[in-house]
N, C-alpha and C positions, 0 to 999 in steps of 0.2 A: 375301798372307800365305802363307808356307811352313810347313806343318805336318808334312811327312813327306818322306823321301828313299828311293828304291829304288836298289839297286846291281845291275848286271849281274854275272855271276860270272866267266866265263873271260876272262882277260887284263884284267880290272878288279880283282877281288879275288884271284883265283887264276891261276897261270901255266899257260896252256893247253899250251905246249910240253912242260912236265914231265909233264902228264897224258897227252898224246898219245904220248910216248916210253914211258911205262909201259904203255899200251895196246898199242903196237907190240911191245914185248918179250913181253907175255903172249900175244898172238896168234901171234907167231913160234914161241914154245915149244909151243903146243898144236897148231898146224898143221904144224910142221916146216919152214916156209918161212923163207928168210933175211929178216932184219929189213929190208933194203933193199927187198925185194919187197913186204913188208907196208906199208912206209912209202909206196911208190908207189901201192899199192892204196887206202890211206887217203886220200891226196890226191885220187885220182880219185873215190872215193866221196863225199868232202866236196863237190867241185865239182858232181857229179851231183845230189846231194840238195838242195843250196842252190838250184840251178837249178830243180829240181822244186818246191821250196817257193815260189819266186817265181811260177812259171808256173801251178801247180795249187793253191796254197794248202794244202799238206800240213799237217796238225795236228802237234803236237809228238810224239805217240805214233807217228804215221805216219812222221815224219822219223827217229825212232830205228829203227823196224823196217826202213825202206828203206835206211838207211845200213849197218846190220849185214848185211842181206841182200845188198846190193851188194858189200860187202867179202868176205863168205864166198864168194860166187859167183866173184869175181875171183881168189880164192885156191884155188878148187876144194875148198872144205871144206864138209862136210855137217852138222857138229855145231852146237851152240848156242854162238855166240860172245858173245852178249849177257851171259850170266852171267860168262864169263871177263873181259870188259871191265869190267863193273860191279865185280867183285871187285878188279881191278887199280887202278881209280880210287879206290874207297872206302878202300883200304888204303894209299894214298900217304902218304909222310912229310910231315906237316903243315908242318914247318919248311922243307922243300924246295919245296913248291908254293904257299905263301902269300906274296904280296907283303908285305913288312914295312910299307910305307906304308898298306896296306889296313887293318891292325889299328888303327893310330893314327887313320885317317880315320873308321872306324866308331865308335870311342870318342868322337872329337870331335863327330860328328854327334849322337850320343846326348847328349853333354854340352850341346848347344844346346836340349835338351828336345824334340827332334823324334822322331817315330816312324820306325823304320828297317826296311826290307824288302829282299828279294831278288827280282828278276824275270829269269828266264833262259830262253833257248831250249834245246832238247835235240837232240843229235846223237851217235850212236854208243853212248852209255850213258844209262841211265834216271836220272831226277831223284833216285831213292832213293839212288844212289851219291853224287851231289853233295851231297844233304842230310846224309848221314853225314859226309862230309868237312868241310862247313861247320860242323857241330856240333862236330867235334873241334877245328877251328881257331878258331872264334869263340864257342863256348859258346852261351848263350841270348841273344846280342846282337840277334837279329832278331825283330821283332814279326810279321812275315809272310814266308813264302817261297812264291813262285809260279813254277811251271815249266810250259813249254809242253805237256808230256805230261800234265799234271794239269788245267790250266785250259782246254785245248782250243784255244788261240790262241798263235801265235808272234809275237814282235816282227818287223816294225814294225806289226802290226795294232793299231788303236786298242783293240780288245777286250782285248788283253793288258794294256795300261796301265790300262784301266777296271777290270779284275779286281784289279789291285794297289791302286788307289785304294779299292775296296770293302773289300779285305782289311785295309787300314790304317785304314779309317774316316774318310777325308778326301775332299774334293771333288777332281776331277781337276786343277783349277787351283792346288791347294795342295800339289801333289806335284812334286818334282824327281827326275829320273832320271839316274843316272850310269853311263856305259858306254863301251866302246871302239870300237864300230862306227858309222860315220857314218850308214849307212842304217837299220840296225835300232834303234840306241839314240838317236842324236841326231835323225835325221829322223823316226823313229816317234814319239818323245816329243813333239816340237814339233807334229807334225801332230795328235796327240791332245789338245793343249791344255796340256801340261806345260811346265815349264822343264827345261833339260837341261844336262848337263856331259859333254863328249866327252873321254875319257882317251886321249890320243894318245901312248902310250909310244914313245919313240924317233923320233917324227915332228915334234914341236915342242920348242923349248928353253925357252919361257916361257909363262905363262898369258895367255890373251886372254879378258877378261870383258866381255860386252856385255849389260848388264842391260836395256837398252831393247828388245833382240831376244829376251831370255829364255834366252840360252845362254852357255856358256863352253867354251873349249878349253884343256886343261891337259896338261902333260907327264907328270904322275903325280898321285898322290892327296895329296901333301904340300900343306898349305895349303888343303885342301878346305873347312875350316870358314869361312875368310874368303871363299872363292868363293861359298858358299851365302849368307852374309850379304850379299854384294854383289848377288846375284841377287834377294834379297828386297826390294830397293829399287824394283823395277819397278812 
């Protein structure tokens, strides 16, 4: 029985490229460095911290600090970039950053009578900025919001998914997780005992639903309601 659904945030509900470009613009202005230099430094910091997270198990808060520190060091900047980045992300134009199919998907899931939550990792900006943005985009649609810098665990750790299940008041096997990363979202959810939906925007052209294996791969969030219903037959 499925009683709840959690959504990843970036590139599932919200467009990461839009947020990253806003961050790059803000950092470029405050450091005086060309946007292309900042963009390159962001890519390097992203790879560096994701690798550290895999090798050393960095917490969400550590990942934020490490990514901002690496970025500032790469750009030769000694000021506080975290607040600059947080402000840039929190103030994004909601209509520009929100995938339109995500608004419908969240409404449809709630329409099934399921509890709905958010479970996200953190990198470059604090969860407080993402929370403010989600609240502006989705209102009070979520029964639970859990971020790695708050709960102390990043996906794909089973502890992250267990925290979401506790926050939503359901057993781990009653939860479906929806996200865009094969390792963090799909693999992590299945390993923790959830069912899962991989959102492969631009990577697949039609939905593949495998109830007997407990997961689906979809091109976008349109039709998520039916995918959830199909997974519930396992």
